[in-house]
One Martini backbone bead per residue (centre of mass of N, CA, C, O) as a GRO file, in nm:
protein
  281
    1MET     BB    1   0.585  -0.423  -0.697
    2ILE     BB    2   0.707  -0.293  -0.395
    3VAL     BB    3   1.049  -0.230  -0.276
    4ASN     BB    4   1.151  -0.155   0.074
    5TYR     BB    5   1.435  -0.280   0.103
    6SER     BB    6   3.481   0.701  -0.711
    7SER     BB    7   3.663   0.883  -0.815
    8SER     BB    8   3.999   0.855  -0.830
    9SER     BB    9   4.274   1.062  -0.751
   10SER     BB   10   4.596   1.118  -0.897
   11SER     BB   11   4.920   1.246  -0.811
   12GLU     BB   12   5.222   1.351  -0.963
   13GLU     BB   13   5.527   1.432  -0.824
   14GLU     BB   14   5.779   1.645  -0.945
   15THR     BB   15   6.114   1.660  -0.860
   16GLU     BB   16   6.362   1.915  -0.856
   17SER     BB   17   6.667   2.022  -0.869
   18SER     BB   18   6.820   2.321  -0.788
   19SER     BB   19   7.031   2.185  -0.963
   20LYS     BB   20   7.173   2.160  -1.305
   21ASP     BB   21   7.398   1.973  -1.223
   22ASP     BB   22   7.503   1.652  -1.325
   23SER     BB   23   7.762   1.627  -1.123
   24SER     BB   24   7.612   1.587  -0.886
   25PRO     BB   25   7.555   1.358  -0.647
   26LEU     BB   26   7.247   1.363  -0.657
   27ARG     BB   27   7.221   1.326  -0.966
   28LYS     BB   28   7.373   1.069  -0.992
   29ARG     BB   29   7.201   0.898  -0.801
   30GLY     BB   30   6.948   0.931  -0.964
   31LYS     BB   31   7.048   0.786  -1.214
   32LEU     BB   32   7.112   0.523  -1.087
   33ASP     BB   33   6.832   0.454  -0.976
   34THR     BB   34   6.687   0.456  -1.252
   35GLU     BB   35   6.854   0.242  -1.390
   36THR     BB   36   6.800   0.016  -1.180
   37SER     BB   37   6.464   0.036  -1.185
   38GLU     BB   38   6.358   0.025  -1.479
   39PRO     BB   39   6.296  -0.284  -1.531
   40LEU     BB   40   6.082  -0.305  -1.299
   41ASP     BB   41   5.876  -0.101  -1.410
   42ARG     BB   42   5.816  -0.249  -1.675
   43GLY     BB   43   5.715  -0.505  -1.548
   44SER     BB   44   5.482  -0.379  -1.384
   45VAL     BB   45   5.327  -0.269  -1.627
   46LYS     BB   46   5.284  -0.535  -1.771
   47ARG     BB   47   5.132  -0.681  -1.549
   48LYS     BB   48   4.893  -0.477  -1.532
   49ALA     BB   49   4.810  -0.502  -1.834
   50SER     BB   50   4.756  -0.807  -1.821
   51LYS     BB   51   4.532  -0.795  -1.599
   52SER     BB   52   4.337  -0.598  -1.753
   53ALA     BB   53   4.293  -0.790  -2.004
   54HIS     BB   54   4.162  -1.027  -1.792
   55LEU     BB   55   3.923  -0.884  -1.703
   56THR     BB   56   3.607  -0.900  -1.617
   57PRO     BB   57   3.334  -0.778  -1.731
   58ARG     BB   58   3.080  -0.578  -1.637
   59LEU     BB   59   2.771  -0.644  -1.558
   60PRO     BB   60   2.461  -0.578  -1.617
   61ILE     BB   61   2.173  -0.465  -1.499
   62PRO     BB   62   1.886  -0.595  -1.442
   63ASP     BB   63   1.560  -0.505  -1.506
   64THR     BB   64   1.436  -0.638  -1.246
   65VAL     BB   65   1.600  -0.460  -1.051
   66LYS     BB   66   1.520  -0.178  -1.151
   67GLU     BB   67   1.210  -0.209  -1.083
   68MET     BB   68   1.230  -0.221  -0.766
   69PHE     BB   69   1.333   0.110  -0.773
   70ARG     BB   70   1.132   0.300  -0.919
   71GLU     BB   71   0.958   0.447  -0.698
   72SER     BB   72   1.204   0.612  -0.572
   73GLU     BB   73   1.221   0.789  -0.855
   74GLU     BB   74   0.938   0.877  -0.824
   75GLN     BB   75   0.683   1.101  -0.832
   76TRP     BB   76   0.427   1.193  -0.625
   77SER     BB   77   0.073   1.188  -0.682
   78ASP     BB   78  -0.202   1.374  -0.485
   79LYS     BB   79  -0.462   1.426  -0.652
   80SER     BB   80  -0.804   1.449  -0.626
   81GLU     BB   81  -0.884   1.444  -0.941
   82GLU     BB   82  -0.748   1.141  -0.957
   83HIS     BB   83  -0.991   1.047  -0.720
   84GLU     BB   84  -1.279   1.171  -0.749
   85GLY     BB   85  -1.212   1.392  -0.498
   86ARG     BB   86  -1.059   1.240  -0.307
   87GLN     BB   87  -0.929   1.240   0.030
   88ARG     BB   88  -0.696   1.197   0.248
   89SER     BB   89  -0.658   1.108   0.594
   90PHE     BB   90  -0.351   1.089   0.506
   91GLN     BB   91  -0.034   1.141   0.436
   92HIS     BB   92   0.176   1.074   0.190
   93GLU     BB   93   0.450   0.830   0.228
   94ARG     BB   94   0.721   0.690   0.154
   95GLY     BB   95   0.671   0.356   0.286
   96ASN     BB   96   0.360   0.385   0.319
   97TRP     BB   97   0.080   0.165   0.400
   98ALA     BB   98  -0.230   0.114   0.339
   99THR     BB   99  -0.443  -0.060   0.587
  100TYR     BB  100  -0.686  -0.343   0.578
  101VAL     BB  101  -0.957  -0.525   0.714
  102PHE     BB  102  -1.172  -0.785   0.548
  103CYS     BB  103  -1.489  -0.880   0.401
  104PRO     BB  104  -1.597  -1.008   0.118
  105TYR     BB  105  -1.834  -0.913  -0.156
  106ASP     BB  106  -2.023  -1.095  -0.405
  107PRO     BB  107  -2.244  -0.979  -0.621
  108GLU     BB  108  -2.550  -0.999  -0.738
  109GLU     BB  109  -2.755  -0.906  -0.987
  110ALA     BB  110  -2.996  -0.805  -0.811
  111PHE     BB  111  -2.821  -0.601  -0.646
  112LEU     BB  112  -2.734  -0.418  -0.889
  113GLU     BB  113  -3.014  -0.335  -0.974
  114LEU     BB  114  -3.101  -0.200  -0.707
  115LEU     BB  115  -2.866   0.010  -0.709
  116ASN     BB  116  -2.960   0.164  -0.961
  117GLU     BB  117  -3.228   0.262  -0.837
  118MET     BB  118  -3.086   0.429  -0.607
  119MET     BB  119  -2.928   0.621  -0.799
  120GLU     BB  120  -3.184   0.757  -0.915
  121VAL     BB  121  -3.289   0.881  -0.657
  122ALA     BB  122  -3.038   1.060  -0.601
  123SER     BB  123  -3.032   1.213  -0.874
  124ALA     BB  124  -3.312   1.356  -0.829
  125GLN     BB  125  -3.150   1.513  -0.573
  126SER     BB  126  -2.855   1.585  -0.655
  127ILE     BB  127  -2.687   1.319  -0.569
  128PRO     BB  128  -2.350   1.204  -0.642
  129LEU     BB  129  -2.346   0.894  -0.660
  130THR     BB  130  -2.102   0.623  -0.623
  131LEU     BB  131  -2.006   0.331  -0.687
  132SER     BB  132  -1.850   0.089  -0.561
  133GLU     BB  133  -1.576  -0.103  -0.659
  134GLU     BB  134  -1.620  -0.255  -0.388
  135PHE     BB  135  -1.740  -0.515  -0.158
  136HIS     BB  136  -1.736  -0.472   0.204
  137LEU     BB  137  -1.632  -0.568   0.544
  138SER     BB  138  -1.517  -0.399   0.792
  139LEU     BB  139  -1.236  -0.486   1.054
  140SER     BB  140  -1.092  -0.202   1.018
  141LYS     BB  141  -0.902   0.037   1.005
  142THR     BB  142  -0.713   0.268   0.847
  143VAL     BB  143  -0.370   0.210   0.821
  144VAL     BB  144  -0.020   0.249   0.883
  145LEU     BB  145   0.252   0.087   0.709
  146ARG     BB  146   0.546  -0.021   0.711
  147HIS     BB  147   0.707  -0.225   0.508
  148HIS     BB  148   0.863  -0.399   0.741
  149TRP     BB  149   0.566  -0.476   0.880
  150ILE     BB  150   0.390  -0.654   0.700
  151GLN     BB  151   0.468  -0.946   0.759
  152PRO     BB  152   0.432  -0.953   1.072
  153PHE     BB  153   0.133  -0.857   1.059
  154ILE     BB  154   0.023  -1.098   0.893
  155GLN     BB  155   0.116  -1.321   1.084
  156SER     BB  156  -0.051  -1.236   1.325
  157ILE     BB  157  -0.326  -1.266   1.193
  158ARG     BB  158  -0.304  -1.560   1.106
  159THR     BB  159  -0.255  -1.685   1.387
  160SER     BB  160  -0.531  -1.571   1.523
  161LEU     BB  161  -0.727  -1.733   1.290
  162THR     BB  162  -0.704  -2.051   1.313
  163GLN     BB  163  -0.995  -2.092   1.502
  164PHE     BB  164  -1.189  -1.985   1.297
  165GLN     BB  165  -1.517  -1.983   1.186
  166LYS     BB  166  -1.752  -2.000   0.978
  167PHE     BB  167  -2.000  -1.754   0.856
  168PHE     BB  168  -2.299  -1.551   0.875
  169CYS     BB  169  -2.441  -1.266   0.715
  170VAL     BB  170  -2.688  -0.996   0.759
  171ALA     BB  171  -2.824  -0.738   0.536
  172ASP     BB  172  -3.116  -0.476   0.536
  173LYS     BB  173  -3.020  -0.183   0.633
  174LEU     BB  174  -3.012   0.146   0.573
  175ARG     BB  175  -2.726   0.368   0.585
  176VAL     BB  176  -2.555   0.664   0.696
  177TYR     BB  177  -2.221   0.785   0.629
  178SER     BB  178  -1.905   0.916   0.757
  179ASN     BB  179  -1.621   1.050   0.784
  180ALA     BB  180  -1.424   1.209   1.012
  181GLU     BB  181  -1.374   1.462   0.800
  182LYS     BB  182  -1.632   1.511   0.615
  183THR     BB  183  -1.550   1.429   0.283
  184ARG     BB  184  -1.749   1.174   0.307
  185THR     BB  185  -2.027   0.984   0.182
  186PHE     BB  186  -2.233   0.692   0.282
  187LEU     BB  187  -2.394   0.405   0.156
  188GLY     BB  188  -2.540   0.152   0.363
  189MET     BB  189  -2.556  -0.197   0.489
  190GLU     BB  190  -2.665  -0.333   0.769
  191ILE     BB  191  -2.597  -0.553   1.017
  192SER     BB  192  -2.816  -0.809   1.184
  193THR     BB  193  -2.643  -1.076   1.134
  194GLY     BB  194  -2.332  -1.168   1.311
  195LYS     BB  195  -2.211  -0.985   1.542
  196THR     BB  196  -2.068  -1.178   1.739
  197GLN     BB  197  -1.847  -1.269   1.543
  198LEU     BB  198  -1.741  -0.988   1.469
  199LEU     BB  199  -1.643  -0.905   1.756
  200GLU     BB  200  -1.432  -1.134   1.777
  201LEU     BB  201  -1.265  -1.040   1.542
  202ILE     BB  202  -1.199  -0.758   1.645
  203LYS     BB  203  -1.035  -0.847   1.887
  204THR     BB  204  -0.816  -0.986   1.729
  205VAL     BB  205  -0.723  -0.750   1.541
  206ASP     BB  206  -0.664  -0.547   1.777
  207GLU     BB  207  -0.418  -0.702   1.892
  208THR     BB  208  -0.238  -0.635   1.644
  209MET     BB  209  -0.261  -0.330   1.660
  210LYS     BB  210  -0.132  -0.300   1.943
  211GLU     BB  211   0.143  -0.434   1.871
  212PHE     BB  212   0.180  -0.176   1.643
  213ASN     BB  213   0.045   0.099   1.736
  214LEU     BB  214  -0.256   0.095   1.644
  215SER     BB  215  -0.570   0.151   1.549
  216THR     BB  216  -0.866   0.067   1.660
  217PHE     BB  217  -1.172  -0.001   1.667
  218TYR     BB  218  -1.470   0.074   1.726
  219LYS     BB  219  -1.659   0.067   2.012
  220ASP     BB  220  -1.957   0.106   1.841
  221PRO     BB  221  -2.024  -0.068   1.588
  222SER     BB  222  -2.134  -0.047   1.243
  223PHE     BB  223  -2.198  -0.291   1.053
  224HIS     BB  224  -2.103  -0.269   0.696
  225ILE     BB  225  -2.187  -0.217   0.348
  226SER     BB  226  -2.063  -0.035   0.103
  227LEU     BB  227  -2.229   0.106  -0.193
  228ALA     BB  228  -2.189   0.429  -0.173
  229TRP     BB  229  -2.062   0.763  -0.283
  230CYS     BB  230  -1.950   1.101  -0.182
  231VAL     BB  231  -1.856   1.416  -0.189
  232GLY     BB  232  -1.894   1.514   0.115
  233ASP     BB  233  -2.152   1.639   0.337
  234HIS     BB  234  -2.471   1.441   0.291
  235THR     BB  235  -2.622   1.314   0.533
  236GLU     BB  236  -2.892   1.471   0.587
  237ARG     BB  237  -2.992   1.483   0.294
  238LEU     BB  238  -3.008   1.173   0.247
  239LYS     BB  239  -3.207   1.110   0.479
  240LYS     BB  240  -3.447   1.306   0.397
  241THR     BB  241  -3.472   1.242   0.064
  242CYS     BB  242  -3.385   0.904   0.024
  243LEU     BB  243  -3.390   0.666   0.234
  244SER     BB  244  -3.691   0.570   0.238
  245GLN     BB  245  -3.708   0.506  -0.066
  246MET     BB  246  -3.482   0.297  -0.073
  247GLN     BB  247  -3.601   0.104   0.141
  248SER     BB  248  -3.855   0.035  -0.030
  249LEU     BB  249  -3.695  -0.113  -0.251
  250VAL     BB  250  -3.601  -0.338  -0.060
  251ASP     BB  251  -3.883  -0.429   0.066
  252ALA     BB  252  -4.029  -0.436  -0.251
  253HIS     BB  253  -3.917  -0.671  -0.370
  254GLU     BB  254  -4.024  -0.903  -0.598
  255ASP     BB  255  -3.882  -1.145  -0.397
  256GLY     BB  256  -3.874  -0.973  -0.165
  257PRO     BB  257  -3.696  -0.883   0.074
  258PHE     BB  258  -3.384  -0.747   0.064
  259TYR     BB  259  -3.064  -0.923   0.118
  260ILE     BB  260  -2.756  -0.966   0.255
  261GLN     BB  261  -2.547  -1.258   0.209
  262LEU     BB  262  -2.263  -1.329   0.408
  263ASN     BB  263  -1.994  -1.541   0.339
  264CYS     BB  264  -1.754  -1.615   0.591
  265THR     BB  265  -1.455  -1.773   0.470
  266GLU     BB  266  -1.281  -1.501   0.453
  267LEU     BB  267  -1.010  -1.292   0.500
  268ARG     BB  268  -0.872  -0.963   0.434
  269CYS     BB  269  -0.557  -0.787   0.340
  270LYS     BB  270  -0.484  -0.454   0.257
  271SER     BB  271  -0.150  -0.343   0.127
  272GLY     BB  272  -0.173  -0.143  -0.088
  273ASN     BB  273  -0.122  -0.377  -0.360
  274LYS     BB  274  -0.181  -0.593  -0.144
  275VAL     BB  275  -0.326  -0.929  -0.094
  276PHE     BB  276  -0.446  -1.111   0.188
  277LEU     BB  277  -0.526  -1.442   0.299
  278PHE     BB  278  -0.786  -1.582   0.544
  279PRO     BB  279  -0.891  -1.872   0.615
  280LEU     BB  280  -1.154  -2.036   0.739
  281GLN     BB  281  -1.281  -2.326   0.911
   0.00000   0.00000   0.00000
């Protein structure tokens, strides 16, 4: 978890009389003053030494506290080759957390088997699709939050969702998408049932986005679950060479046309490496 929560020098100046004659009044007065104050100086030194001897030693900083600030001392590496060629839509800055709201989907075994068959179709056309690491239905754009905004942002989302009921979504049609920068292409399955509830959720999430001056969702959204992706803009190529054959695999599934049934019992928000849950009623 990342929390974006001198020696002093003294000099003694010694002044000497311009006269070396010890018999001068100034010199005699200096001797008298020194002799008179000498016992007090020794006592003062003793008292200081005594206090120093009884000072409590400074405790070491606990390792747990040091860990809290480790990130600020580390150099950030944002090389695309370390992320399978993916490029960020926005430049990373320390203290900025990529954030988005979504509904999770836990795939069944039959779904994963069907996906593997789709990957083989794409591979035969030399399109290097990679399976998504996780499957979800996005309910916001990916936005950037400053660390101190995270808790009030999450609280705003949580408060606005208190009255929302659970519902089902169904996805059954394959679609091809790309990001705004055309640096990645996605194969997704579009939602056909449950759009009304999703649009209501979007309105609610967008209110929080406006509250924090962040980008709202797309005006005419195509709700979908991303299945796989590849680097670069392969939209037209994927549509022309693979999409119909992949859709045939979905429609001619051995147990009948395959579709994703998404049980929306909770929403989640991922901000950096933190995930927040919002159960629906």
